[in-house]
PyMOL CGO cylinders between C-alpha atoms (Angstrom):
from pymol import cmd
from pymol.cgo import CYLINDER

trace = [
    CYLINDER, -23.86, 15.09, 26.45, -23.34, 11.99, 28.62, 0.3, 1, 1, 1, 1, 1, 1,
    CYLINDER, -23.34, 11.99, 28.62, -26.30, 9.75, 29.31, 0.3, 1, 1, 1, 1, 1, 1,
    CYLINDER, -26.30, 9.75, 29.31, -27.53, 9.49, 32.85, 0.3, 1, 1, 1, 1, 1, 1,
    CYLINDER, -27.53, 9.49, 32.85, -27.98, 6.11, 34.39, 0.3, 1, 1, 1, 1, 1, 1,
    CYLINDER, -27.98, 6.11, 34.39, -31.47, 5.47, 35.71, 0.3, 1, 1, 1, 1, 1, 1,
    CYLINDER, -31.47, 5.47, 35.71, -29.98, 3.34, 38.49, 0.3, 1, 1, 1, 1, 1, 1,
    CYLINDER, -29.98, 3.34, 38.49, -28.96, 5.29, 41.57, 0.3, 1, 1, 1, 1, 1, 1,
    CYLINDER, -28.96, 5.29, 41.57, -25.30, 5.12, 42.51, 0.3, 1, 1, 1, 1, 1, 1,
    CYLINDER, -25.30, 5.12, 42.51, -24.86, 3.31, 45.77, 0.3, 1, 1, 1, 1, 1, 1,
    CYLINDER, -24.86, 3.31, 45.77, -22.17, 4.19, 48.29, 0.3, 1, 1, 1, 1, 1, 1,
    CYLINDER, -22.17, 4.19, 48.29, -19.19, 1.82, 48.26, 0.3, 1, 1, 1, 1, 1, 1,
    CYLINDER, -19.19, 1.82, 48.26, -18.81, -0.62, 51.15, 0.3, 1, 1, 1, 1, 1, 1,
    CYLINDER, -18.81, -0.62, 51.15, -15.61, 1.16, 52.22, 0.3, 1, 1, 1, 1, 1, 1,
    CYLINDER, -15.61, 1.16, 52.22, -17.06, 4.70, 52.29, 0.3, 1, 1, 1, 1, 1, 1,
    CYLINDER, -17.06, 4.70, 52.29, -15.46, 6.82, 55.01, 0.3, 1, 1, 1, 1, 1, 1,
    CYLINDER, -15.46, 6.82, 55.01, -17.67, 7.03, 58.09, 0.3, 1, 1, 1, 1, 1, 1,
    CYLINDER, -17.67, 7.03, 58.09, -17.72, 9.76, 60.68, 0.3, 1, 1, 1, 1, 1, 1,
    CYLINDER, -17.72, 9.76, 60.68, -16.73, 9.28, 64.30, 0.3, 1, 1, 1, 1, 1, 1,
    CYLINDER, -16.73, 9.28, 64.30, -19.18, 7.12, 66.23, 0.3, 1, 1, 1, 1, 1, 1,
    CYLINDER, -19.18, 7.12, 66.23, -20.62, 5.38, 63.15, 0.3, 1, 1, 1, 1, 1, 1,
    CYLINDER, -20.62, 5.38, 63.15, -20.42, 1.58, 63.00, 0.3, 1, 1, 1, 1, 1, 1,
    CYLINDER, -20.42, 1.58, 63.00, -20.20, -0.18, 59.65, 0.3, 1, 1, 1, 1, 1, 1,
    CYLINDER, -20.20, -0.18, 59.65, -22.93, -2.79, 59.23, 0.3, 1, 1, 1, 1, 1, 1,
    CYLINDER, -22.93, -2.79, 59.23, -22.24, -6.13, 57.57, 0.3, 1, 1, 1, 1, 1, 1,
    CYLINDER, -22.24, -6.13, 57.57, -25.80, -7.00, 56.50, 0.3, 1, 1, 1, 1, 1, 1,
    CYLINDER, -25.80, -7.00, 56.50, -26.06, -9.98, 58.81, 0.3, 1, 1, 1, 1, 1, 1,
    CYLINDER, -26.06, -9.98, 58.81, -29.15, -8.81, 60.72, 0.3, 1, 1, 1, 1, 1, 1,
    CYLINDER, -29.15, -8.81, 60.72, -30.09, -6.18, 63.25, 0.3, 1, 1, 1, 1, 1, 1,
    CYLINDER, -30.09, -6.18, 63.25, -27.15, -5.50, 65.61, 0.3, 1, 1, 1, 1, 1, 1,
    CYLINDER, -27.15, -5.50, 65.61, -29.10, -3.37, 68.12, 0.3, 1, 1, 1, 1, 1, 1,
    CYLINDER, -29.10, -3.37, 68.12, -32.16, -3.89, 70.32, 0.3, 1, 1, 1, 1, 1, 1,
    CYLINDER, -32.16, -3.89, 70.32, -35.32, -3.66, 68.23, 0.3, 1, 1, 1, 1, 1, 1,
    CYLINDER, -35.32, -3.66, 68.23, -36.62, -0.77, 70.36, 0.3, 1, 1, 1, 1, 1, 1,
    CYLINDER, -36.62, -0.77, 70.36, -33.38, 1.24, 69.90, 0.3, 1, 1, 1, 1, 1, 1,
    CYLINDER, -33.38, 1.24, 69.90, -33.53, 4.33, 67.67, 0.3, 1, 1, 1, 1, 1, 1,
    CYLINDER, -33.53, 4.33, 67.67, -30.09, 4.53, 66.03, 0.3, 1, 1, 1, 1, 1, 1,
    CYLINDER, -30.09, 4.53, 66.03, -29.07, 6.97, 63.32, 0.3, 1, 1, 1, 1, 1, 1,
    CYLINDER, -29.07, 6.97, 63.32, -28.99, 5.15, 59.98, 0.3, 1, 1, 1, 1, 1, 1,
    CYLINDER, -28.99, 5.15, 59.98, -26.92, 5.51, 56.79, 0.3, 1, 1, 1, 1, 1, 1,
    CYLINDER, -26.92, 5.51, 56.79, -28.33, 3.71, 53.76, 0.3, 1, 1, 1, 1, 1, 1,
    CYLINDER, -28.33, 3.71, 53.76, -26.28, 2.64, 50.75, 0.3, 1, 1, 1, 1, 1, 1,
    CYLINDER, -26.28, 2.64, 50.75, -28.18, 5.30, 48.78, 0.3, 1, 1, 1, 1, 1, 1,
    CYLINDER, -28.18, 5.30, 48.78, -26.49, 7.96, 50.95, 0.3, 1, 1, 1, 1, 1, 1,
    CYLINDER, -26.49, 7.96, 50.95, -29.72, 8.84, 52.78, 0.3, 1, 1, 1, 1, 1, 1,
    CYLINDER, -29.72, 8.84, 52.78, -29.37, 9.34, 56.53, 0.3, 1, 1, 1, 1, 1, 1,
    CYLINDER, -29.37, 9.34, 56.53, -31.95, 9.19, 59.28, 0.3, 1, 1, 1, 1, 1, 1,
    CYLINDER, -31.95, 9.19, 59.28, -31.14, 11.07, 62.47, 0.3, 1, 1, 1, 1, 1, 1,
    CYLINDER, -31.14, 11.07, 62.47, -30.78, 9.46, 65.86, 0.3, 1, 1, 1, 1, 1, 1,
    CYLINDER, -30.78, 9.46, 65.86, -34.19, 8.89, 67.46, 0.3, 1, 1, 1, 1, 1, 1,
    CYLINDER, -34.19, 8.89, 67.46, -36.17, 9.10, 64.21, 0.3, 1, 1, 1, 1, 1, 1,
    CYLINDER, -36.17, 9.10, 64.21, -37.32, 5.48, 63.91, 0.3, 1, 1, 1, 1, 1, 1,
    CYLINDER, -37.32, 5.48, 63.91, -36.90, 2.28, 65.86, 0.3, 1, 1, 1, 1, 1, 1,
    CYLINDER, -36.90, 2.28, 65.86, -34.64, -0.48, 64.60, 0.3, 1, 1, 1, 1, 1, 1,
    CYLINDER, -34.64, -0.48, 64.60, -37.74, -2.67, 64.40, 0.3, 1, 1, 1, 1, 1, 1,
    CYLINDER, -37.74, -2.67, 64.40, -39.24, -0.37, 61.74, 0.3, 1, 1, 1, 1, 1, 1,
    CYLINDER, -39.24, -0.37, 61.74, -36.24, -1.08, 59.50, 0.3, 1, 1, 1, 1, 1, 1,
    CYLINDER, -36.24, -1.08, 59.50, -36.58, -4.80, 60.28, 0.3, 1, 1, 1, 1, 1, 1,
    CYLINDER, -36.58, -4.80, 60.28, -40.14, -4.91, 58.94, 0.3, 1, 1, 1, 1, 1, 1,
    CYLINDER, -40.14, -4.91, 58.94, -39.69, -2.62, 55.94, 0.3, 1, 1, 1, 1, 1, 1,
    CYLINDER, -39.69, -2.62, 55.94, -41.84, -2.92, 52.78, 0.3, 1, 1, 1, 1, 1, 1,
    CYLINDER, -41.84, -2.92, 52.78, -39.54, -5.21, 50.81, 0.3, 1, 1, 1, 1, 1, 1,
    CYLINDER, -39.54, -5.21, 50.81, -38.05, -7.01, 53.78, 0.3, 1, 1, 1, 1, 1, 1,
    CYLINDER, -38.05, -7.01, 53.78, -35.40, -6.17, 56.34, 0.3, 1, 1, 1, 1, 1, 1,
    CYLINDER, -35.40, -6.17, 56.34, -33.08, -3.23, 55.63, 0.3, 1, 1, 1, 1, 1, 1,
    CYLINDER, -33.08, -3.23, 55.63, -30.71, -4.79, 58.15, 0.3, 1, 1, 1, 1, 1, 1,
    CYLINDER, -30.71, -4.79, 58.15, -30.41, -8.22, 56.46, 0.3, 1, 1, 1, 1, 1, 1,
    CYLINDER, -30.41, -8.22, 56.46, -28.95, -7.75, 53.02, 0.3, 1, 1, 1, 1, 1, 1,
    CYLINDER, -28.95, -7.75, 53.02, -25.87, -9.96, 52.92, 0.3, 1, 1, 1, 1, 1, 1,
    CYLINDER, -25.87, -9.96, 52.92, -25.96, -12.31, 49.93, 0.3, 1, 1, 1, 1, 1, 1,
    CYLINDER, -25.96, -12.31, 49.93, -28.65, -10.56, 47.90, 0.3, 1, 1, 1, 1, 1, 1,
    CYLINDER, -28.65, -10.56, 47.90, -28.62, -7.90, 45.20, 0.3, 1, 1, 1, 1, 1, 1,
    CYLINDER, -28.62, -7.90, 45.20, -27.75, -4.45, 46.55, 0.3, 1, 1, 1, 1, 1, 1,
    CYLINDER, -27.75, -4.45, 46.55, -30.54, -1.98, 47.25, 0.3, 1, 1, 1, 1, 1, 1,
    CYLINDER, -30.54, -1.98, 47.25, -30.51, 1.71, 48.18, 0.3, 1, 1, 1, 1, 1, 1,
    CYLINDER, -30.51, 1.71, 48.18, -32.39, 0.72, 51.36, 0.3, 1, 1, 1, 1, 1, 1,
    CYLINDER, -32.39, 0.72, 51.36, -29.62, -1.54, 52.67, 0.3, 1, 1, 1, 1, 1, 1,
    CYLINDER, -29.62, -1.54, 52.67, -28.26, -0.18, 55.96, 0.3, 1, 1, 1, 1, 1, 1,
    CYLINDER, -28.26, -0.18, 55.96, -24.56, 0.49, 55.45, 0.3, 1, 1, 1, 1, 1, 1,
    CYLINDER, -24.56, 0.49, 55.45, -23.85, 1.97, 58.88, 0.3, 1, 1, 1, 1, 1, 1,
    CYLINDER, -23.85, 1.97, 58.88, -25.56, 3.01, 62.10, 0.3, 1, 1, 1, 1, 1, 1,
    CYLINDER, -25.56, 3.01, 62.10, -24.79, 5.25, 65.05, 0.3, 1, 1, 1, 1, 1, 1,
    CYLINDER, -24.79, 5.25, 65.05, -26.20, 3.97, 68.33, 0.3, 1, 1, 1, 1, 1, 1,
    CYLINDER, -26.20, 3.97, 68.33, -25.96, 7.40, 69.99, 0.3, 1, 1, 1, 1, 1, 1,
]
cmd.load_cgo(trace, "trace")
């Protein structure tokens, strides 16, 4: 029986995105802080359009989910967003 890794598998940077989704480069928040875009995290988790403001992802527990370029990958890094 194969061993399971305790580390979650993160989506690759080049994962196929649906129509309307915009790939995020990790350089900071690309939308107005009061916008409520749909979000796709590198963990594969999605938040629907209108669920939370971009500002809530800016001030997340461990730092910004928007700004991840140049640091170790996390499942809470925003890989893509859909402005709606």
